[in-house]
C-alpha positions in Angstrom: 113.2 118.6 98.4 111.6 115.6 96.1 111.8 112.0 96.6 113.0 111.3 93.7 116.8 112.4 95.1 119.0 110.0 95.9 122.0 109.7 98.5 125.2 109.5 97.2 127.2 109.6 99.7 128.9 106.5 101.0 127.7 103.7 99.0 129.0 100.7 97.2 130.7 101.6 94.7 131.0 104.9 95.4 129.2 106.9 93.4 130.5 107.8 89.3 130.4 111.0 87.0 127.5 110.5 85.5 125.1 110.2 89.0 126.3 113.5 90.4 125.5 115.1 86.9 122.1 113.1 87.5 122.1 114.6 90.7 122.7 118.4 89.2 120.3 118.3 86.5 117.2 117.6 88.7 118.8 120.1 91.2 118.6 122.8 88.3 115.6 121.6 87.4 113.8 122.1 89.9 115.7 125.3 91.2 114.4 127.2 87.3 111.5 125.0 87.5 111.9 124.5 83.7 112.4 120.8 82.5 113.9 122.0 79.6 115.0 125.7 78.8 115.0 128.1 76.1 117.8 128.4 73.3 118.6 131.4 74.9 119.1 130.4 78.7 120.2 126.7 77.2 124.1 127.8 78.2 122.7 129.3 81.8 121.4 126.2 81.7 124.5 123.7 81.3 127.0 125.3 82.5 124.5 125.4 86.0 124.3 121.6 85.4 128.0 121.3 85.7 129.4 123.7 87.5 126.6 121.5 90.0 128.2 118.6 89.2 131.7 119.5 89.7 131.3 120.7 93.2 129.2 117.2 93.8 131.7 115.3 92.8 134.5 117.3 95.1 131.4 116.9 97.9 131.2 113.4 97.7 134.9 112.8 97.4 136.2 114.5 101.0 133.1 113.2 102.9 134.8 111.2 105.6 132.6 109.4 107.7 133.7 106.2 110.6 130.4 103.8 108.6 129.7 100.9 106.7 128.9 101.7 103.1 125.8 101.3 102.3 124.9 98.7 99.6 123.7 99.4 96.7 120.8 96.5 95.9 119.7 97.1 99.8 119.3 100.7 99.3 118.0 100.9 96.2 115.4 97.7 98.2 114.4 100.3 101.2 113.0 103.1 98.1 111.5 100.7 96.6 109.4 98.9 99.3 109.1 103.5 100.5 107.4 104.1 97.1 105.2 101.4 97.2 103.6 101.5 100.3 102.7 105.3 99.6 101.1 104.1 96.7 98.8 102.1 97.7 98.5 104.8 100.9 97.2 106.8 98.2 94.8 103.6 96.1 93.3 103.0 99.2 92.7 106.6 99.8 90.9 106.9 96.5 89.5 103.8 97.2 88.1 104.8 99.8 87.1 108.3 98.2 85.4 107.1 95.9 82.6 104.9 98.1 82.2 107.9 100.2 80.6 110.1 96.8 78.9 106.8 95.9 77.6 105.7 99.1 73.9 106.9 99.4 
């Protein structure tokens, strides 16, 4: 769905209610196609965020896994490294594209 959605399960320390809310907000924004709903849709938008945040919290609280909890800092470092690689690949591609256009 989105590259910036972060898995919240099996983290140490556990995901907070704020993280669940932020994930729900991201999800509702993506589905609705709107980052800021109109006044006419604000109530239904907010209600959807709250319901999804509550469902997310229940899901995370009830999931079980035999795996050891993941270290938040290590996982964040992995995400930053993947992002850097992705953006470097884009930069190189754009540079090659510019060079090809300017070549005789």
